[in-house]
N, C-alpha and C positions, 0 to 999 in steps of 0.2 A: 160393337161398331168398329172397333179396331181391327177385328178379323175381316171385316168387309172391305177395308181400305188396303189397296195395293201400294207398297212403298214406291214402286216405279211410277205411280200416278202423281206423286208429290212433285211440286215445283222445285226448282233448283235451290231457292232460298229455304224452303221447308226441309229439304234433304240436308242442307248445311246445318240448320238449327237442330235437326234430329241427331246428326253425327256429333255435334258439340255437346248436346245434352247427354248422350250415351257415353261419351268419353269422360264426362265428369262424374256421372252417377253409376256407370257400369250396369244400367238397367237394360232390360230387353227392349229392342226398338218397337215391338208390337204393343207392349204395355206403356211405352212412353208417348205414343202418338196421341191417345186421348187426353193426357195431361197437357201436352203441347197445344192441342186444339183448344182446350179450356183456357189456356194462357195466351191465346192469340199468337202462338208460335214465338213467344218471347222466352228465350232461354233463361234469362235471369229470374223472371217470375216463376217459371216452371221449376227451377232448382230450389227457389225459396219455398214454394209449395211442397216440394218433395221432402225437405228436411224440417221445415217448421210446421208442417201440417197444412192441409188445404181447408181454408175457411169458406163458409158459404158465400157465394157471389151475390151481392145485393142486386146487381144489374140483371142476372139471370132470374132471380126470384121476382123482380119487378116485371120482367117480360112475361113470366109465367102467369103472374097475377093479372097482367094487362089483358091476357087472352080471355080470362073469366070475368073481368070487370066490365061495367057498362061502358059503351063507346065514348060517352061524354067525358068520363073521368080518367080514361086510360092514359091519355097523353100527359095529363097533369101528374098522375102518380109516377109514371115512368120518368118524367123530368125531375121530380123531387128525389127519387131514389138515385138517379144518376148524379145529382148534385151532392147527395149524402155520400155516395161511393167515392166521388172525387175528393170530398173533404176528408174521408177516412184514408184515402191513398196519400193525401197531402198532409197527413197528421204529423206529429213530432217524429214519426219514424224517419221522415225524409230529412229532418234536421241533423246535421252532423254533430256527433259527440266529440267535442274537442278534448285533447289531452295536453296538459302542460307539464312543465318541470315540477318536480315534487321536492319537498323538504322532509327528509326522513324523520320520523318520530318514533321512539321506542314504544312498544306496546305496554311495557311495564310502567312507563311514565304517563300513559294516557289516563286522564281523569275524566270522569263522567259526572255531570251535574244533574241531580234529580229534578224533574219538573216541579213547578211551583205548587201545584195542587197536592202532589205526593209529599212534598216537604211540609206542607201545611197539615196533612193527615198525620204524619209521624211526629209533629211538634210536641204533643203531650208526652209521648214515650221518651223523647229526648230530654224533656224537662224532668221527668221522673227519674231517668238514669243519672242525670247530673245531681239531683237531690240525694239519690241513694249513694252515689260515689262520694259526695261531700260528707254525708253522715258516717260512712265507713272510715273516713280519715280520722275521726275522733276516737275510734276503737281499733287500735293496731292489731289486737289479737284476732279480731274478726277478719281483717285483711289477710293475715297469715293462713287462717282456715280456708278462706275462699280461694286463695292462690294455690294451696295444696290440692283442693278439690279440682280446680281447673287444670292443673298440671297432670293429675292422675287421669282425668277424662281425656285429655289430649294424647296421653301415652297409649290409651286403649284404642284410639282411632287408627285406622290404616293410613300410613303415610304414603301419599302419592307424589312422587317427585316429578315435577314438570321440566321438560327439557328447556322450555323457554326461560325458566327462572335461573338456570345455571348457564345459559348460553351467553357467551361474552359478546357484547356489541362491537362491531368493526366498522370501519369506513365502507361506503357503498361498493367501491371497486374490490376491496378485500373480501367483503361479504359475498360478492358474486363469485369470486374464486373459491371460497369455502363451500358455497352451494354446489359448484361443479364437482369439487373433490368428493363431497359427501354423496352426491348423486351417483357418481361413478363407483364409489365404494359399495353403495347399497344395491345397485342393479347390475353390477358386473361389467365384463368387457364389452357387451353389446351396447352399453350406454355411451360408449365413446363415439358412436355414429352421429350423435346429436352435436352439432357445432355451436355450442353455447358461446356467447361473447363474454370474455372476462373483463367486464367494465361495468360501471354503474348504469342505471336506467337513464339518467339524464344525459350521459355521454352517448349512449346508443340512440336516444331520441334526437340529439343534435346531429349525429352522423346521418341518420335517416332523413332528417329535414334538409340538410345541406346537399346530400347526394341523391335525394329523391328515391329512396329505397323504402321497402316495406319493413316494418318492425313487428315481428311475431313475439308476443309476450305469453309466457307460460307461468301461471301462478299455482303453486302446489301447497296444500295444507296437510302436514303429516298426521293431523288428528282425524282426518276422514279415512274411513275404511276403504273407499273406492280408489284411493290414490295409487297404491302399489299395482293393483290389477290394471288400472287404466294406463299407467306408464308402460307396463309390459305388453299389454294387448293393443296399444295405440301408438305411443311414441316410439317404441323400440321395434316396430314392424318394418318390413322392407318397403311397404308402400309409402309410409310416411317418410322414411329415409330417402327414398327415391324422389319424393316431392321436394324435400329440402335440397337435395343435390341438384335437381333440375332448375331450381329457382335461386340457387346460391348467389349468382351475380347481383340479384336485386332484392335479396331477403336477408335480414339480420335477425338472428334468434337470440332471445334473452329470457332467462328463467330465474325464478326466485321462490323462496319459501316464506310463509307468513311468519316464521319465527324471527326473521330479520326486519329491521325497521323500514327499509326502503320498499320491499314488496308489500308490506302491510299498508303503508301509506298509499301506494299505487292502487291496491285493492279498494281502499276507501275512496279514492278519487274516481275509480271506474264503477263504484257502487256494485261490487261483486257480492252476491248473496248465496252463491252455490259454487262448490269446488268439486273437481279441478276446473280451472278456467283458462281459456286461451282467447287472446284478442289480437286482431290484425290492425295495426296502426299505420297510417300513411298520410302524406300531405294532401289536403283537400283545398283547392283554390276557391271553392265556394264559401268556405268558412273564413278565409283571410289569406293574405299573401304569404304568411309564415305559419299558418295554423296546421297542427297535426290532429287528425281525427281518427276515431275508431270506425273502421269500415266493415268489420265482422266481429261478432262475439260468439264464442263457442262455450256454452255453459254445460257443466256436467260431464259424466264419462261417456263421451261420444266414441263410436268406433273409428277405426283408422280411415275407412272409406268415406264415412260421413264427414269427418274432420277435413280430410283432403279435399273432398268435393266442395265443401262450403268455403274453404280458403281459396281454392282455385277459382270458384265462381266470383268471389269478391275481387280477387286480383284481376280477373279478366274484365270485369265491369269497370274497374278503376284504372286500367292501363292507359286508356285514351286520355284521361285527365292528366296523368303524370307525363305522358308523351307531349301533350300541349304545353305543360309547364316547362319541360326540358327544352322544347323548341323556343319558348319565350326567353328562357334563361340564356340559351345559346345566342339568340338574337341580341339580348342585352349585353352579353359578354363581347360579342362581335362589335357592337356599337361602342362599348367602353374601350376595347382594344383599338378600334379605328380612331376614336377621339384621342386616345393616348398617343397613337402613332402620329396623328396630325399635330398634337401639341408638341411632341418630341421633334417632329420635322420643323415646326415653327421655331422652337427654341434653338435647334441647330442652325437654321437659316439666320435667326437673329444673332446668334453667336458669330457666324461667319461674317455677317454685315458689320458687327462690332469690331471683329478682327481686321476686316478690310479698312474700316474707318480709322482704327488705331494705327495700322501700318501707313495709311495715306497721310495721317497727321504726323507720324514720325518721319516719313519721307519729306514732307513739306518742311518740317522743322529742321531736318538735316540739310536740305537744300538752302533754306534760309540762313542757317548757320554757316554753311560753306560760302554762300554769297557774301555774308557779312564778313567772314574771315578774308575772303578774296578782296573785298572792297577795302578792308583794313590794311591788307598787304599793299594794295595799290596806293592807298593814301600814304602809308609809311614810306613806300618807295619814292613817291612823288615828293614827300616831305624831305626824304633823305637826299634826293637829287637837288631839290631847291636849296637845302642847307649846304650841300657840297658846292653848289654854284656860288652861293653867297660867301661861303668860306674862301673859295678861290679868289673871288674879287677882293674880299677883305685881306687875304694873305698877299695877293699880288700888289696891293697898295703899300705893303710893308716890306717888300723886298729891298735889300740894299742897292744903291745905285751902282751901275757898272763903272769900274775905274776908267780913267782916261788912258790914252795910249802912253802918256808921259809918266804915269804912275809906275814907280819901281817895284812895288810889292804886288802888282796885278798878276794874277795867276790865270792862265788861259786853259779853259776846260772845253773839250769837244764832246758833245752828247748826241747819240743817235736816238731819235724819238721812236717809241715802240709802234705807234699806229701808222705813221706815214713813211717811216724809214728815213726821214729827213735828218741831216746832221746839222746841229746847231752849235755855234761857237759863242761862248760868252766868257767875259772876264769877271772874276770875283776877287775881292780883297783878301789878303792873307789872313786877316782876322775875322773874316766872315765865317759864320757857323756852317757846318756840313748840312744842317737842316735847311739853310737857305738854298743850297743846290737842289735838294729834294723839292722844296717849294717852287723853285723855278721850273723844274720839269713838270710838276703837277699843274702849275698855273700858266703853262706856255700858251695854250689856246686862248686863255683870257687876255694874256699880254698881247697876242697878235691882234685881237679885236679892238683893243683900246688904242686910241690915238696918242693920248698923252697921259701916261701913268701918274706923272707928278701932279697933273691937274686934278685927278680924282683921288689922290692919295688921302686916305682917311675919310673918304666919303661913305664907304661901306662899313657897317658894323658887323662884328662877329656874331653869328647866330648863337642864341642861348641854348645851353644844354646839348650842344653838338660837339662830339669828340671826333676829330679827324684822324684817320689812320691811312698811311701811305700804302697803296696796294702794289708797290714795286720796290726794287732795290737797285742801287747803282753798282755796276761791276766793271772792272778793267779786264779786258780779255787776255792780254799778253803782257806780263804773266797775269794769270787770273787772280784778281784781288777783289774781294767783296767789301764795299764800304757801307757797313751797317750803320743805321741811324742810331741804334742803341749805344754804340760806342762813343758818340758825341765827338767833340774836338773842333779845331778850326780847319779852314780849307787849306791854309798853308801847311799845317801840321800833317793833315791826312793825305793831300794830293801832291805836295811838293811844289815844283815849279809849273806843273801842268799835268793833264791827264786826258786820255781818250776813254770815254765811258759808253757803255750800252745800258739800256734799261731792261731789266728782267722782271716779269710779273710774278708776284708772290702768290696770287690766287691760283695760277696754273699749277704751281708746285703743290699747293694744298690739295687741289683736286686729284693730282697724280698720286699723292700720298694716300688719299682715301680709296 
């Protein structure tokens, strides 16, 4: 039938399926067409039939039987067989076989418990052995005889040393490194083409799960005779090496020997019954969000082409699932990053608002403090001015009276006032203090406003807590003589018979000095 079909008559989808099938199996296109036709041009089903063997098709048998069956029962039989075929296709084969992290257990420490019926069968023999051993304990010479016989019998037996009994257990990562070293030493330089991962199986499983990669597990048993030939004819071939190189970005290779605890426990978890064994493990979203499943099992010494074809078909069929999971993770990562950026922007905006609020409060507090200080200065200035006015009134009321023209000890003093330039002449007694002259100059404006000083004398009280300081000094210009208040003395003693004085401000000199 295949010879009657022209490849050019195939549709575009059929030609693509034929090209994909031949690239995986390296079969002749003419011989591949009938198998693809029987598989409804499904490449995965055709590859499975090619390597696992083609089973009888219940649907085809039902259709053939329907042609020979009575017309009344044909539709019922065909429907039943179709349902049975669907149940077989949806059998446990479609259920993914999950792979979990393992806890390594040494093969030497593994204990086996006999079934209950078998223990019940050997119970009389165990009791007889215990009675016999207890009886021998009362006859020491018999024990020595039996021990010598047993030792001589054991010496005549051939001693078979097991490599597993002398193999030192190591941590999983160190055991993986030892396996790679022993593998390279046994199979020579060509074995270096296999990129085994020097880490434990659990670490490789976690890496494959997090990065969505395939994990190819190779389990080797040195006790099997097929192992050396399978390694040289399959694993060390250029075809398998090229397959690993082309899929290196998405494939992790891990291997182990059953002599080590971790590979032994893994073989027990995967229920391996025949060696050598290879399994392709990948994340399957159908089994769970973080489940790792076995998507291909290669049991026995397969050839390089069969092994590569089976692994490639499984990876091709599973690539879409991993692509969808990668897309979902990228979307989740983008959402998390966007949420993190939004939260970060919100925190920055909140921090900026807090900073603005803090600065505004500090500015308001600073302005309030400045206003308070300014108000305090104004209050103190007003209080100082009021106290000065009260002091002038109080001091003006206590100035000595001006002597009469007939007084012989009257001393005439002419003073030029600083503000108006007015020259004022007043007589003081010879025994009046120099401070009275200063007080006259300080209180001159108050004296001018008052009509009768004697009438108000003693009416004003001296302000409490106020210390007055004269902001000027009296100077005689020619010759220049400064009449400091600190020197004290009487008017007659300091000014003589008379004096022409000018008023110099002390505050101006202080500002000039600054």
